[in-house]
All heavy atoms as TSV, in Angstrom:
chain	resi	resn	atom	element	x	y	z
A	1	MET	N	N	0.807	-1.184	0.000
A	1	MET	CA	C	0.000	0.000	0.000
A	1	MET	C	C	0.850	1.248	0.000
A	1	MET	O	O	0.584	2.167	0.713
A	1	MET	CB	C	-0.890	0.002	1.232
A	1	MET	CG	C	-2.002	-0.978	1.154
A	1	MET	SD	S	-3.230	-0.608	2.379
A	1	MET	CE	C	-3.843	0.917	1.740
A	2	ARG	N	N	1.849	1.293	-0.743
A	2	ARG	CA	C	2.718	2.462	-0.777
A	2	ARG	C	C	1.939	3.645	-1.319
A	2	ARG	O	O	1.489	3.647	-2.441
A	2	ARG	CB	C	3.932	2.183	-1.633
A	2	ARG	CG	C	5.006	3.216	-1.487
A	2	ARG	CD	C	6.267	2.801	-2.211
A	2	ARG	NE	N	6.826	1.549	-1.740
A	2	ARG	CZ	C	7.692	1.440	-0.736
A	2	ARG	NH1	N	8.065	2.512	-0.070
A	2	ARG	NH2	N	8.167	0.275	-0.386
A	3	GLY	N	N	1.766	4.676	-0.451
A	3	GLY	CA	C	1.099	5.896	-0.866
A	3	GLY	C	C	-0.409	5.771	-1.004
A	3	GLY	O	O	-1.062	6.708	-1.411
A	4	GLY	N	N	-0.954	4.629	-0.655
A	4	GLY	CA	C	-2.401	4.443	-0.787
A	4	GLY	C	C	-3.162	5.108	0.346
A	4	GLY	O	O	-2.590	5.704	1.237
A	5	ALA	N	N	-4.446	5.056	0.290
A	5	ALA	CA	C	-5.290	5.636	1.337
A	5	ALA	C	C	-6.178	4.552	1.921
A	5	ALA	O	O	-6.791	3.793	1.190
A	5	ALA	CB	C	-6.142	6.766	0.783
A	6	VAL	N	N	-6.201	4.463	3.217
A	6	VAL	CA	C	-7.077	3.541	3.920
A	6	VAL	C	C	-7.913	4.388	4.854
A	6	VAL	O	O	-7.383	5.047	5.734
A	6	VAL	CB	C	-6.268	2.504	4.736
A	6	VAL	CG1	C	-7.188	1.609	5.530
A	6	VAL	CG2	C	-5.366	1.705	3.835
A	7	ARG	N	N	-9.194	4.423	4.658
A	7	ARG	CA	C	-10.048	5.269	5.487
A	7	ARG	C	C	-11.223	4.473	6.011
A	7	ARG	O	O	-11.926	3.833	5.253
A	7	ARG	CB	C	-10.568	6.458	4.697
A	7	ARG	CG	C	-9.480	7.392	4.301
A	7	ARG	CD	C	-10.080	8.653	3.740
A	7	ARG	NE	N	-9.053	9.555	3.309
A	7	ARG	CZ	C	-8.421	10.395	4.107
A	7	ARG	NH1	N	-8.710	10.470	5.371
A	7	ARG	NH2	N	-7.472	11.181	3.646
A	8	GLY	N	N	-11.435	4.573	7.319
A	8	GLY	CA	C	-12.626	3.990	7.937
A	8	GLY	C	C	-12.706	2.482	7.795
A	8	GLY	O	O	-11.745	1.810	7.495
A	9	ARG	N	N	-13.889	1.979	8.004
A	9	ARG	CA	C	-14.128	0.540	7.958
A	9	ARG	C	C	-14.266	0.056	6.519
A	9	ARG	O	O	-14.678	0.780	5.646
A	9	ARG	CB	C	-15.399	0.204	8.707
A	9	ARG	CG	C	-15.348	0.570	10.150
A	9	ARG	CD	C	-16.654	0.135	10.797
A	9	ARG	NE	N	-16.776	0.704	12.122
A	9	ARG	CZ	C	-16.211	0.228	13.202
A	9	ARG	NH1	N	-15.445	-0.823	13.132
A	9	ARG	NH2	N	-16.389	0.790	14.373
A	10	ALA	N	N	-13.962	-1.205	6.326
A	10	ALA	CA	C	-14.164	-1.807	5.005
A	10	ALA	C	C	-15.656	-1.775	4.696
A	10	ALA	O	O	-16.484	-1.976	5.571
A	10	ALA	CB	C	-13.645	-3.240	5.003
A	11	GLY	N	N	-16.014	-1.508	3.473
A	11	GLY	CA	C	-17.415	-1.368	3.102
A	11	GLY	C	C	-18.115	-2.689	2.874
A	11	GLY	O	O	-18.849	-2.836	1.913
A	12	ARG	N	N	-17.921	-3.630	3.746
A	12	ARG	CA	C	-18.542	-4.940	3.595
A	12	ARG	C	C	-19.930	-4.939	4.206
A	12	ARG	O	O	-20.180	-4.321	5.224
A	12	ARG	CB	C	-17.703	-6.006	4.288
A	12	ARG	CG	C	-16.344	-6.151	3.668
A	12	ARG	CD	C	-15.595	-7.269	4.296
A	12	ARG	NE	N	-14.263	-7.335	3.723
A	12	ARG	CZ	C	-13.270	-7.987	4.274
A	12	ARG	NH1	N	-13.446	-8.626	5.392
A	12	ARG	NH2	N	-12.102	-8.004	3.694
A	13	GLU	N	N	-20.832	-5.689	3.566
A	13	GLU	CA	C	-22.183	-5.801	4.108
A	13	GLU	C	C	-22.148	-6.623	5.384
A	13	GLU	O	O	-21.414	-7.588	5.502
A	13	GLU	CB	C	-23.099	-6.520	3.114
A	13	GLU	CG	C	-23.692	-5.609	2.089
A	13	GLU	CD	C	-24.736	-6.330	1.276
A	13	GLU	OE1	O	-25.604	-6.996	1.870
A	13	GLU	OE2	O	-24.649	-6.227	0.052
A	14	GLN	N	N	-22.970	-6.219	6.332
A	14	GLN	CA	C	-23.096	-6.965	7.569
A	14	GLN	C	C	-24.221	-7.996	7.409
A	14	GLN	O	O	-25.172	-7.766	6.666
A	14	GLN	CB	C	-23.433	-6.017	8.725
A	14	GLN	CG	C	-22.348	-5.003	9.003
A	14	GLN	CD	C	-21.054	-5.655	9.441
A	14	GLN	OE1	O	-21.064	-6.639	10.166
A	14	GLN	NE2	N	-19.937	-5.127	8.987
A	15	PRO	N	N	-24.121	-9.131	8.099
A	15	PRO	CA	C	-25.195	-10.116	8.013
A	15	PRO	C	C	-26.501	-9.500	8.509
A	15	PRO	O	O	-26.513	-8.716	9.443
A	15	PRO	CB	C	-24.746	-11.240	8.953
A	15	PRO	CG	C	-23.383	-10.897	9.411
A	15	PRO	CD	C	-23.062	-9.511	8.981
A	16	ARG	N	N	-27.612	-9.849	7.868
A	16	ARG	CA	C	-28.910	-9.296	8.260
A	16	ARG	C	C	-29.416	-9.914	9.556
A	16	ARG	O	O	-30.182	-9.297	10.263
A	16	ARG	CB	C	-29.928	-9.478	7.143
A	16	ARG	CG	C	-29.603	-8.611	5.955
A	16	ARG	CD	C	-30.654	-8.748	4.892
A	16	ARG	NE	N	-30.231	-8.044	3.714
A	16	ARG	CZ	C	-30.737	-6.883	3.329
A	16	ARG	NH1	N	-31.683	-6.321	4.028
A	16	ARG	NH2	N	-30.303	-6.305	2.245
A	17	ASP	N	N	-29.030	-11.132	9.836
A	17	ASP	CA	C	-29.451	-11.760	11.087
A	17	ASP	C	C	-28.237	-11.923	11.988
A	17	ASP	O	O	-27.181	-12.313	11.554
A	17	ASP	CB	C	-30.119	-13.110	10.827
A	17	ASP	CG	C	-29.265	-14.034	9.986
A	17	ASP	OD1	O	-28.327	-13.542	9.321
A	17	ASP	OD2	O	-29.533	-15.234	9.989
A	18	GLY	N	N	-28.381	-11.567	13.231
A	18	GLY	CA	C	-27.277	-11.662	14.172
A	18	GLY	C	C	-26.544	-10.343	14.323
A	18	GLY	O	O	-26.833	-9.370	13.636
A	19	PRO	N	N	-25.573	-10.315	15.229
A	19	PRO	CA	C	-24.853	-9.070	15.508
A	19	PRO	C	C	-23.914	-8.696	14.365
A	19	PRO	O	O	-23.539	-9.552	13.560
A	19	PRO	CB	C	-24.059	-9.407	16.778
A	19	PRO	CG	C	-23.888	-10.890	16.724
A	19	PRO	CD	C	-25.123	-11.421	16.040
A	20	PRO	N	N	-23.535	-7.415	14.286
A	20	PRO	CA	C	-22.580	-7.001	13.254
A	20	PRO	C	C	-21.268	-7.765	13.382
A	20	PRO	O	O	-20.830	-8.083	14.487
A	20	PRO	CB	C	-22.354	-5.514	13.545
A	20	PRO	CG	C	-23.492	-5.097	14.372
A	20	PRO	CD	C	-23.954	-6.321	15.120
A	21	ARG	N	N	-20.656	-8.074	12.271
A	21	ARG	CA	C	-19.400	-8.822	12.245
A	21	ARG	C	C	-18.236	-7.849	12.367
A	21	ARG	O	O	-18.205	-6.816	11.737
A	21	ARG	CB	C	-19.329	-9.575	10.907
A	21	ARG	CG	C	-18.283	-10.620	10.856
A	21	ARG	CD	C	-18.327	-11.353	9.528
A	21	ARG	NE	N	-17.879	-10.463	8.474
A	21	ARG	CZ	C	-18.518	-10.272	7.329
A	21	ARG	NH1	N	-19.635	-10.911	7.085
A	21	ARG	NH2	N	-18.039	-9.456	6.408
A	22	ARG	N	N	-17.261	-8.168	13.200
A	22	ARG	CA	C	-16.033	-7.373	13.301
A	22	ARG	C	C	-14.903	-8.192	12.730
A	22	ARG	O	O	-14.461	-9.165	13.314
A	22	ARG	CB	C	-15.753	-7.004	14.750
A	22	ARG	CG	C	-16.848	-6.077	15.269
A	22	ARG	CD	C	-16.415	-5.257	16.379
A	22	ARG	NE	N	-15.393	-4.321	15.965
A	22	ARG	CZ	C	-14.878	-3.440	16.783
A	22	ARG	NH1	N	-15.286	-3.369	18.009
A	22	ARG	NH2	N	-13.942	-2.614	16.367
A	23	ASP	N	N	-14.464	-7.823	11.553
A	23	ASP	CA	C	-13.391	-8.555	10.885
A	23	ASP	C	C	-12.067	-8.366	11.609
A	23	ASP	O	O	-11.793	-7.310	12.141
A	23	ASP	CB	C	-13.251	-8.088	9.433
A	23	ASP	CG	C	-14.460	-8.457	8.615
A	23	ASP	OD1	O	-15.021	-9.531	8.860
A	23	ASP	OD2	O	-14.835	-7.672	7.731
A	24	ARG	N	N	-11.244	-9.401	11.597
A	24	ARG	CA	C	-9.913	-9.363	12.198
A	24	ARG	C	C	-8.901	-9.466	11.066
A	24	ARG	O	O	-8.272	-10.489	10.872
A	24	ARG	CB	C	-9.756	-10.506	13.194
A	24	ARG	CG	C	-10.837	-10.547	14.238
A	24	ARG	CD	C	-10.542	-10.126	15.601
A	24	ARG	NE	N	-9.221	-10.215	16.085
A	24	ARG	CZ	C	-8.769	-9.401	17.018
A	24	ARG	NH1	N	-9.545	-8.477	17.513
A	24	ARG	NH2	N	-7.554	-9.509	17.461
A	25	THR	N	N	-8.752	-8.405	10.314
A	25	THR	CA	C	-7.841	-8.370	9.178
A	25	THR	C	C	-6.407	-8.578	9.643
A	25	THR	O	O	-5.963	-7.969	10.602
A	25	THR	CB	C	-7.962	-7.015	8.457
A	25	THR	OG1	O	-9.316	-6.844	8.062
A	25	THR	CG2	C	-7.061	-6.945	7.252
A	26	ASN	N	N	-5.668	-9.425	8.937
A	26	ASN	CA	C	-4.284	-9.722	9.270
A	26	ASN	C	C	-3.375	-8.832	8.426
A	26	ASN	O	O	-3.339	-8.960	7.205
A	26	ASN	CB	C	-3.999	-11.201	9.013
A	26	ASN	CG	C	-2.626	-11.615	9.458
A	26	ASN	OD1	O	-1.722	-10.801	9.595
A	26	ASN	ND2	N	-2.461	-12.892	9.683
A	27	LEU	N	N	-2.626	-7.939	9.077
A	27	LEU	CA	C	-1.731	-7.027	8.362
A	27	LEU	C	C	-0.267	-7.445	8.460
A	27	LEU	O	O	0.632	-6.639	8.226
A	27	LEU	CB	C	-1.912	-5.601	8.895
A	27	LEU	CG	C	-3.263	-4.969	8.582
A	27	LEU	CD1	C	-3.356	-3.569	9.158
A	27	LEU	CD2	C	-3.510	-4.932	7.087
A	28	SER	N	N	-0.031	-8.704	8.749
A	28	SER	CA	C	1.337	-9.212	8.833
A	28	SER	C	C	2.060	-8.992	7.512
A	28	SER	O	O	1.607	-9.428	6.458
A	28	SER	CB	C	1.314	-10.703	9.165
A	28	SER	OG	O	2.624	-11.218	9.198
A	29	GLY	N	N	3.163	-8.265	7.558
A	29	GLY	CA	C	3.981	-8.030	6.377
A	29	GLY	C	C	3.450	-6.980	5.415
A	29	GLY	O	O	4.054	-6.752	4.375
A	30	ALA	N	N	2.330	-6.337	5.743
A	30	ALA	CA	C	1.773	-5.316	4.844
A	30	ALA	C	C	2.696	-4.103	4.786
A	30	ALA	O	O	3.191	-3.644	5.808
A	30	ALA	CB	C	0.388	-4.893	5.328
A	31	GLU	N	N	2.925	-3.596	3.595
A	31	GLU	CA	C	3.757	-2.403	3.390
A	31	GLU	C	C	2.854	-1.177	3.511
A	31	GLU	O	O	2.036	-0.927	2.637
A	31	GLU	CB	C	4.420	-2.458	2.021
A	31	GLU	CG	C	5.218	-1.228	1.679
A	31	GLU	CD	C	6.327	-0.945	2.666
A	31	GLU	OE1	O	7.200	-1.803	2.863
A	31	GLU	OE2	O	6.311	0.147	3.260
A	32	LEU	N	N	2.994	-0.431	4.605
A	32	LEU	CA	C	2.144	0.728	4.867
A	32	LEU	C	C	2.901	2.045	4.788
A	32	LEU	O	O	2.364	3.093	5.138
A	32	LEU	CB	C	1.484	0.589	6.249
A	32	LEU	CG	C	0.574	-0.630	6.426
A	32	LEU	CD1	C	0.028	-0.689	7.841
A	32	LEU	CD2	C	-0.547	-0.625	5.412
A	33	THR	N	N	4.143	2.021	4.293
A	33	THR	CA	C	4.939	3.244	4.201
A	33	THR	C	C	4.210	4.286	3.369
A	33	THR	O	O	3.864	4.044	2.213
A	33	THR	CB	C	6.315	2.950	3.585
A	33	THR	OG1	O	6.974	1.970	4.391
A	33	THR	CG2	C	7.162	4.212	3.511
A	34	GLY	N	N	3.924	5.437	3.989
A	34	GLY	CA	C	3.257	6.537	3.305
A	34	GLY	C	C	1.752	6.392	3.191
A	34	GLY	O	O	1.092	7.297	2.688
A	35	ALA	N	N	1.191	5.269	3.653
A	35	ALA	CA	C	-0.261	5.077	3.576
A	35	ALA	C	C	-0.965	6.079	4.485
A	35	ALA	O	O	-0.492	6.377	5.577
A	35	ALA	CB	C	-0.634	3.652	3.980
A	36	ASP	N	N	-2.102	6.602	4.045
A	36	ASP	CA	C	-2.884	7.549	4.836
A	36	ASP	C	C	-3.888	6.764	5.670
A	36	ASP	O	O	-4.895	6.289	5.153
A	36	ASP	CB	C	-3.600	8.541	3.913
A	36	ASP	CG	C	-4.361	9.597	4.674
A	36	ASP	OD1	O	-4.282	9.639	5.919
A	36	ASP	OD2	O	-5.048	10.389	4.019
A	37	LEU	N	N	-3.602	6.642	6.960
A	37	LEU	CA	C	-4.479	5.914	7.884
A	37	LEU	C	C	-5.314	6.874	8.724
A	37	LEU	O	O	-5.886	6.474	9.733
A	37	LEU	CB	C	-3.645	4.997	8.784
A	37	LEU	CG	C	-2.768	3.979	8.053
A	37	LEU	CD1	C	-1.956	3.173	9.055
A	37	LEU	CD2	C	-3.592	3.071	7.168
A	38	SER	N	N	-5.405	8.118	8.302
A	38	SER	CA	C	-6.181	9.117	9.037
A	38	SER	C	C	-7.639	8.662	9.151
A	38	SER	O	O	-8.271	8.332	8.150
A	38	SER	CB	C	-6.136	10.463	8.315
A	38	SER	OG	O	-4.813	10.908	8.177
A	39	GLY	N	N	-8.141	8.617	10.368
A	39	GLY	CA	C	-9.529	8.249	10.608
A	39	GLY	C	C	-9.830	6.767	10.517
A	39	GLY	O	O	-10.967	6.360	10.715
A	40	ALA	N	N	-8.829	5.939	10.243
A	40	ALA	CA	C	-9.062	4.500	10.103
A	40	ALA	C	C	-9.265	3.849	11.464
A	40	ALA	O	O	-8.607	4.187	12.438
A	40	ALA	CB	C	-7.887	3.846	9.394
A	41	ASP	N	N	-10.201	2.902	11.520
A	41	ASP	CA	C	-10.406	2.101	12.722
A	41	ASP	C	C	-9.658	0.793	12.535
A	41	ASP	O	O	-10.132	-0.128	11.875
A	41	ASP	CB	C	-11.887	1.844	12.960
A	41	ASP	CG	C	-12.148	1.024	14.216
A	41	ASP	OD1	O	-11.171	0.568	14.861
A	41	ASP	OD2	O	-13.320	0.830	14.564
A	42	LEU	N	N	-8.463	0.734	13.097
A	42	LEU	CA	C	-7.618	-0.455	13.007
A	42	LEU	C	C	-7.601	-1.213	14.329
A	42	LEU	O	O	-6.740	-2.063	14.540
A	42	LEU	CB	C	-6.197	-0.046	12.608
A	42	LEU	CG	C	-6.077	0.743	11.304
A	42	LEU	CD1	C	-4.649	1.239	11.116
A	42	LEU	CD2	C	-6.513	-0.094	10.127
A	43	SER	N	N	-8.545	-0.905	15.197
A	43	SER	CA	C	-8.530	-1.448	16.562
A	43	SER	C	C	-8.668	-2.964	16.612
A	43	SER	O	O	-8.273	-3.575	17.598
A	43	SER	CB	C	-9.624	-0.798	17.407
A	43	SER	OG	O	-10.909	-1.045	16.853
A	44	THR	N	N	-9.204	-3.592	15.574
A	44	THR	CA	C	-9.383	-5.046	15.607
A	44	THR	C	C	-8.468	-5.797	14.653
A	44	THR	O	O	-8.587	-7.006	14.522
A	44	THR	CB	C	-10.845	-5.418	15.282
A	44	THR	OG1	O	-11.149	-4.988	13.961
A	44	THR	CG2	C	-11.808	-4.800	16.279
A	45	VAL	N	N	-7.549	-5.090	13.970
A	45	VAL	CA	C	-6.654	-5.798	13.047
A	45	VAL	C	C	-5.636	-6.623	13.819
A	45	VAL	O	O	-5.343	-6.352	14.977
A	45	VAL	CB	C	-5.936	-4.833	12.068
A	45	VAL	CG1	C	-6.928	-4.036	11.251
A	45	VAL	CG2	C	-4.964	-3.943	12.787
A	46	GLU	N	N	-5.121	-7.622	13.167
A	46	GLU	CA	C	-4.128	-8.505	13.778
A	46	GLU	C	C	-2.759	-8.278	13.149
A	46	GLU	O	O	-2.647	-7.958	11.963
A	46	GLU	CB	C	-4.540	-9.965	13.594
A	46	GLU	CG	C	-5.831	-10.305	14.306
A	46	GLU	CD	C	-6.252	-11.742	14.091
A	46	GLU	OE1	O	-5.781	-12.386	13.127
A	46	GLU	OE2	O	-7.068	-12.222	14.885
A	47	ASN	N	N	-1.726	-8.457	13.946
A	47	ASN	CA	C	-0.331	-8.436	13.502
A	47	ASN	C	C	0.123	-7.106	12.919
A	47	ASN	O	O	1.026	-7.070	12.090
A	47	ASN	CB	C	-0.064	-9.576	12.517
A	47	ASN	CG	C	-0.335	-10.920	13.126
A	47	ASN	OD1	O	0.114	-11.216	14.229
A	47	ASN	ND2	N	-1.109	-11.749	12.447
A	48	LEU	N	N	-0.472	-6.013	13.349
A	48	LEU	CA	C	0.001	-4.678	12.988
A	48	LEU	C	C	1.143	-4.337	13.934
A	48	LEU	O	O	1.028	-4.532	15.142
A	48	LEU	CB	C	-1.127	-3.655	13.127
A	48	LEU	CG	C	-0.803	-2.202	12.771
A	48	LEU	CD1	C	-0.464	-2.076	11.294
A	48	LEU	CD2	C	-1.980	-1.308	13.124
A	49	THR	N	N	2.247	-3.842	13.397
A	49	THR	CA	C	3.410	-3.534	14.234
A	49	THR	C	C	3.577	-2.024	14.401
A	49	THR	O	O	3.066	-1.239	13.595
A	49	THR	CB	C	4.700	-4.093	13.603
A	49	THR	OG1	O	4.969	-3.385	12.379
A	49	THR	CG2	C	4.598	-5.589	13.346
A	50	GLN	N	N	4.321	-1.655	15.420
A	50	GLN	CA	C	4.617	-0.237	15.630
A	50	GLN	C	C	5.398	0.321	14.450
A	50	GLN	O	O	5.195	1.461	14.041
A	50	GLN	CB	C	5.390	-0.031	16.942
A	50	GLN	CG	C	5.615	1.423	17.291
A	50	GLN	CD	C	4.310	2.154	17.534
A	50	GLN	OE1	O	3.505	1.742	18.355
A	50	GLN	NE2	N	4.087	3.250	16.821
A	51	GLU	N	N	6.264	-0.477	13.860
A	51	GLU	CA	C	7.033	-0.039	12.692
A	51	GLU	C	C	6.092	0.319	11.533
A	51	GLU	O	O	6.286	1.331	10.855
A	51	GLU	CB	C	8.009	-1.126	12.259
A	51	GLU	CG	C	8.859	-0.735	11.076
A	51	GLU	CD	C	9.843	-1.820	10.663
A	51	GLU	OE1	O	9.924	-2.873	11.321
A	51	GLU	OE2	O	10.530	-1.607	9.666
A	52	GLN	N	N	5.074	-0.500	11.297
A	52	GLN	CA	C	4.103	-0.209	10.235
A	52	GLN	C	C	3.356	1.098	10.527
A	52	GLN	O	O	3.182	1.929	9.637
A	52	GLN	CB	C	3.095	-1.349	10.090
A	52	GLN	CG	C	3.670	-2.599	9.471
A	52	GLN	CD	C	2.725	-3.763	9.582
A	52	GLN	OE1	O	2.232	-4.076	10.662
A	52	GLN	NE2	N	2.451	-4.416	8.445
A	53	VAL	N	N	2.910	1.271	11.774
A	53	VAL	CA	C	2.185	2.481	12.161
A	53	VAL	C	C	3.081	3.702	12.008
A	53	VAL	O	O	2.664	4.735	11.473
A	53	VAL	CB	C	1.660	2.379	13.613
A	53	VAL	CG1	C	1.065	3.696	14.085
A	53	VAL	CG2	C	0.635	1.259	13.731
A	54	SER	N	N	4.316	3.587	12.434
A	54	SER	CA	C	5.253	4.713	12.386
A	54	SER	C	C	5.582	5.130	10.957
A	54	SER	O	O	5.899	6.292	10.706
A	54	SER	CB	C	6.547	4.355	13.125
A	54	SER	OG	O	6.276	4.113	14.485
A	55	SER	N	N	5.490	4.206	10.006
A	55	SER	CA	C	5.821	4.521	8.616
A	55	SER	C	C	4.635	5.095	7.846
A	55	SER	O	O	4.790	5.584	6.732
A	55	SER	CB	C	6.342	3.280	7.898
A	55	SER	OG	O	5.297	2.352	7.676
A	56	ALA	N	N	3.447	5.048	8.449
A	56	ALA	CA	C	2.237	5.545	7.792
A	56	ALA	C	C	1.849	6.907	8.357
A	56	ALA	O	O	2.411	7.366	9.346
A	56	ALA	CB	C	1.102	4.545	8.014
A	57	ARG	N	N	0.881	7.553	7.705
A	57	ARG	CA	C	0.346	8.823	8.216
A	57	ARG	C	C	-0.912	8.522	9.025
A	57	ARG	O	O	-1.809	7.825	8.547
A	57	ARG	CB	C	0.003	9.763	7.068
A	57	ARG	CG	C	1.241	10.306	6.376
A	57	ARG	CD	C	0.869	11.200	5.240
A	57	ARG	NE	N	0.151	10.368	4.250
A	57	ARG	CZ	C	-0.156	10.755	3.038
A	57	ARG	NH1	N	0.114	11.963	2.636
A	57	ARG	NH2	N	-0.768	9.939	2.203
A	58	THR	N	N	-0.967	9.052	10.236
A	58	THR	CA	C	-2.119	8.879	11.109
A	58	THR	C	C	-2.563	10.246	11.611
A	58	THR	O	O	-1.861	11.235	11.430
A	58	THR	CB	C	-1.780	7.978	12.318
A	58	THR	OG1	O	-0.724	8.596	13.063
A	58	THR	CG2	C	-1.338	6.587	11.880
A	59	ASP	N	N	-3.720	10.281	12.243
A	59	ASP	CA	C	-4.163	11.503	12.906
A	59	ASP	C	C	-4.799	11.123	14.236
A	59	ASP	O	O	-4.833	9.951	14.603
A	59	ASP	CB	C	-5.085	12.340	12.013
A	59	ASP	CG	C	-6.435	11.691	11.744
A	59	ASP	OD1	O	-6.750	10.629	12.322
A	59	ASP	OD2	O	-7.197	12.256	10.949
A	60	ARG	N	N	-5.313	12.124	14.928
A	60	ARG	CA	C	-5.849	11.856	16.278
A	60	ARG	C	C	-7.080	10.958	16.257
A	60	ARG	O	O	-7.464	10.400	17.275
A	60	ARG	CB	C	-6.150	13.159	17.007
A	60	ARG	CG	C	-7.170	14.021	16.332
A	60	ARG	CD	C	-7.359	15.348	17.090
A	60	ARG	NE	N	-8.246	16.224	16.370
A	60	ARG	CZ	C	-9.582	16.113	16.373
A	60	ARG	NH1	N	-10.151	15.169	17.069
A	60	ARG	NH2	N	-10.336	16.949	15.672
A	61	THR	N	N	-7.700	10.778	15.092
A	61	THR	CA	C	-8.884	9.919	15.009
A	61	THR	C	C	-8.555	8.488	14.600
A	61	THR	O	O	-9.436	7.640	14.586
A	61	THR	CB	C	-9.919	10.510	14.022
A	61	THR	OG1	O	-9.350	10.535	12.710
A	61	THR	CG2	C	-10.346	11.916	14.433
A	62	THR	N	N	-7.295	8.213	14.271
A	62	THR	CA	C	-6.894	6.854	13.926
A	62	THR	C	C	-6.965	5.984	15.175
A	62	THR	O	O	-6.398	6.328	16.201
A	62	THR	CB	C	-5.455	6.834	13.364
A	62	THR	OG1	O	-5.375	7.726	12.251
A	62	THR	CG2	C	-5.056	5.435	12.927
A	63	GLN	N	N	-7.682	4.867	15.087
A	63	GLN	CA	C	-7.823	3.948	16.222
A	63	GLN	C	C	-6.913	2.747	15.994
A	63	GLN	O	O	-6.996	2.097	14.959
A	63	GLN	CB	C	-9.276	3.500	16.351
A	63	GLN	CG	C	-10.226	4.647	16.632
A	63	GLN	CD	C	-11.651	4.179	16.653
A	63	GLN	OE1	O	-11.964	3.155	17.263
A	63	GLN	NE2	N	-12.527	4.907	15.989
A	64	LEU	N	N	-6.063	2.498	16.989
A	64	LEU	CA	C	-5.072	1.429	16.883
A	64	LEU	C	C	-5.339	0.341	17.916
A	64	LEU	O	O	-5.963	0.589	18.947
A	64	LEU	CB	C	-3.670	1.996	17.096
A	64	LEU	CG	C	-3.219	3.043	16.081
A	64	LEU	CD1	C	-1.902	3.666	16.525
A	64	LEU	CD2	C	-3.096	2.431	14.700
A	65	PRO	N	N	-4.809	-0.865	17.674
A	65	PRO	CA	C	-4.922	-1.926	18.674
A	65	PRO	C	C	-4.162	-1.551	19.949
A	65	PRO	O	O	-3.232	-0.721	19.908
A	65	PRO	CB	C	-4.246	-3.119	17.996
A	65	PRO	CG	C	-4.211	-2.804	16.540
A	65	PRO	CD	C	-4.134	-1.317	16.459
A	66	PRO	N	N	-4.539	-2.140	21.076
A	66	PRO	CA	C	-3.817	-1.868	22.329
A	66	PRO	C	C	-2.334	-2.130	22.174
A	66	PRO	O	O	-1.918	-3.073	21.504
A	66	PRO	CB	C	-4.442	-2.874	23.311
A	66	PRO	CG	C	-5.774	-3.218	22.730
A	66	PRO	CD	C	-5.616	-3.117	21.229
A	67	GLY	N	N	-1.523	-1.260	22.766
A	67	GLY	CA	C	-0.079	-1.410	22.747
A	67	GLY	C	C	0.622	-0.655	21.632
A	67	GLY	O	O	1.841	-0.552	21.626
A	68	LEU	N	N	-0.135	-0.147	20.658
A	68	LEU	CA	C	0.459	0.641	19.577
A	68	LEU	C	C	0.083	2.103	19.752
A	68	LEU	O	O	-0.990	2.409	20.256
A	68	LEU	CB	C	-0.033	0.136	18.212
A	68	LEU	CG	C	0.329	-1.303	17.864
A	68	LEU	CD1	C	-0.230	-1.675	16.505
A	68	LEU	CD2	C	1.823	-1.508	17.899
A	69	THR	N	N	0.981	2.996	19.327
A	69	THR	CA	C	0.728	4.422	19.475
A	69	THR	C	C	0.962	5.156	18.163
A	69	THR	O	O	1.792	4.754	17.350
A	69	THR	CB	C	1.636	5.051	20.543
A	69	THR	OG1	O	3.000	4.810	20.186
A	69	THR	CG2	C	1.376	4.459	21.919
A	70	ARG	N	N	0.187	6.223	17.966
A	70	ARG	CA	C	0.384	7.091	16.810
A	70	ARG	C	C	1.678	7.852	16.989
A	70	ARG	O	O	2.073	8.180	18.100
A	70	ARG	CB	C	-0.769	8.076	16.671
A	70	ARG	CG	C	-2.050	7.454	16.229
A	70	ARG	CD	C	-3.164	8.464	16.085
A	70	ARG	NE	N	-3.661	8.883	17.404
A	70	ARG	CZ	C	-3.411	10.055	17.986
A	70	ARG	NH1	N	-2.706	10.961	17.379
A	70	ARG	NH2	N	-3.893	10.322	19.162
A	71	VAL	N	N	2.324	8.172	15.894
A	71	VAL	CA	C	3.547	8.948	15.920
A	71	VAL	C	C	3.195	10.348	15.439
A	71	VAL	O	O	2.604	10.516	14.380
A	71	VAL	CB	C	4.633	8.327	15.020
A	71	VAL	CG1	C	5.873	9.184	14.993
A	71	VAL	CG2	C	4.952	6.920	15.491
A	72	SER	N	N	3.547	11.350	16.228
A	72	SER	CA	C	3.277	12.730	15.839
A	72	SER	C	C	4.173	13.123	14.680
A	72	SER	O	O	5.352	12.767	14.653
A	72	SER	CB	C	3.527	13.676	17.010
A	72	SER	OG	O	2.692	13.349	18.076
A	73	PRO	N	N	3.637	13.889	13.711
A	73	PRO	CA	C	4.489	14.344	12.611
A	73	PRO	C	C	5.595	15.247	13.120
A	73	PRO	O	O	5.400	15.980	14.080
A	73	PRO	CB	C	3.536	15.116	11.693
A	73	PRO	CG	C	2.206	15.092	12.328
A	73	PRO	CD	C	2.293	14.335	13.614
A	74	ALA	N	N	6.729	15.198	12.463
A	74	ALA	CA	C	7.883	16.003	12.894
A	74	ALA	C	C	7.677	17.468	12.557
A	74	ALA	O	O	6.975	17.857	11.701
A	74	ALA	CB	C	9.138	15.484	12.229
């Protein structure tokens, strides 16, 4: 995803019966350098690393899994 944009939740349809589904997307090895993660809800993704987050663009509305932190722009 070099230079790509990832915003908000994936636009997948939710099942009509039962509770909404929360996908656990696996980002192991994903190239996020320069990706725009502003406003993205990544709170349920799996295998996201601090290195991946640090190489992408985030803002105060980006939601990350526990243990990861947004990096302020220099």
